[in-house]
N, C-alpha and C positions, 0 to 999 in steps of 0.2 A: 200873693197879689193884694194890693191895698187899693181902696177906693173911697171916695167921699159919698156920704149919704146926704139927702136934702137938708138935714139939720146941721150940717157942717162937721159931723163927727167922722173920724177916720176909722174904717173897719178893715179887718184883715181875715182872710180864710186861714185857719190853722188846723193842724192835727193835734188832738189832745189825748193824753193818756191819764192814768190815775195820778201820775206825778205832776203833770202840767195843767190839768183842768183848773179853772178859776171861777169864782162867783161872777155872774154876768155873762159867761159864755153862752152862746145860743147853739144848741145841738139839734141837728135834723135826724129824726127817728121815724121811720115808717111814713114819710111824707109830711110830718108835722114838726114844727119848730118848738123847742122847749128851752126856756131860759133857766140857767142854774142859779138858784137862790141860796143854797147852803150845801156844805160838804161835810160828810162825817167819815172820819178815818176808821177803817176796819183792819182786822189782823192781816198780816202777810202783804201789806202794801195796797190792799184794795180800798176803794172809796165808795160811799153811797152818795149819790147825787140827789138833791131835793130840788124839784122844779117848781116854778111859780104856780103851776096848776095843782100842786100837792102830790104829784106822782113821784115815785122813787125809781132810781136805776142804780144797780150795783155794777161797778166796773172793776176789773182785776188788773194786775200789773201789765199784762200783755194786750189788753183791750185798746184799740185805737179808733177814735171817732173824728169825723170832720166837724168843725165848729166855726162859727163866726165870732170874732172878738172885737168889741168896740174899744179902740185905743183911746186912752184918756189924754187930754191936753195937759202939758206941763207948764 
């Protein structure tokens, strides 16, 4: 599903994995939204996500999370 937000940006709900997660993705965890600011590659395909709040989350290759992605205009 894609929709417009008031600022005119196009957003999309996506399912992210360790392979597809990107900087800027907004992930909902425990009722709170966290924006991914950095990604660190770990052994065996895992990634450590760094959120703008400073918190860390490690996801493995089979982890699937719902996220909102702001699509950039071209």
